[in-house]
C-alpha positions in Angstrom: 30.2 7.5 31.1 29.8 5.9 34.6 32.2 8.4 36.2 30.3 11.4 34.9 27.6 11.8 37.5 26.4 15.1 36.3 25.9 13.7 32.8 23.9 10.8 34.2 21.8 13.2 36.2 21.1 15.4 33.1 20.2 12.3 31.1 17.6 11.3 33.8 16.2 14.8 34.0 16.0 15.0 30.2 14.1 11.7 30.1 11.6 12.9 32.7 11.2 16.2 30.8 10.6 14.3 27.5 7.9 12.1 29.3 6.2 15.2 30.7 6.3 16.8 27.2 4.8 13.7 25.7 1.9 13.6 28.2 0.9 17.1 27.2 1.0 16.7 23.4 -1.2 15.1 20.7 0.6 13.2 18.0 0.3 10.0 16.0 0.3 6.8 18.1 3.4 5.2 16.6 5.5 8.3 17.2 4.3 8.7 20.7 5.1 5.1 21.5 8.6 5.4 20.0 9.3 8.6 21.9 7.9 7.1 25.1 10.3 4.2 24.8 13.2 6.6 24.2 12.3 8.5 27.3 12.1 5.3 29.4 15.5 4.2 28.1 17.0 7.6 29.0 15.5 7.5 32.5 16.6 3.8 33.2 20.1 4.3 31.8 20.6 7.3 34.0 19.4 5.5 37.1 21.5 2.4 36.4 24.5 4.6 35.6 24.1 6.4 38.9 24.1 3.1 40.8 27.1 1.9 38.9 28.8 5.3 39.6 28.4 4.7 43.3 29.7 1.2 43.1 32.8 2.2 41.0 33.6 5.1 43.3 33.3 2.9 46.4 35.5 0.2 44.8 38.2 2.7 43.9 38.1 4.3 47.3 38.4 0.9 49.0 41.3 -0.1 46.8 43.1 3.2 47.4 43.0 2.7 51.2 44.6 -0.8 51.0 
């Protein structure tokens, strides 16, 4: 999952789109809270995954040069 940068980017964008959708809709509070947490987890996992992607790619490139 960490090496699939485009998947991580799509996950982050989907989380942002979900949060934008939730800000425009009226629904019951429990469902809105649950979906907000899902959106936040999607965004955070995408961002953390992209940082790990950079770290792993740099580590592999450095080991290949040695």
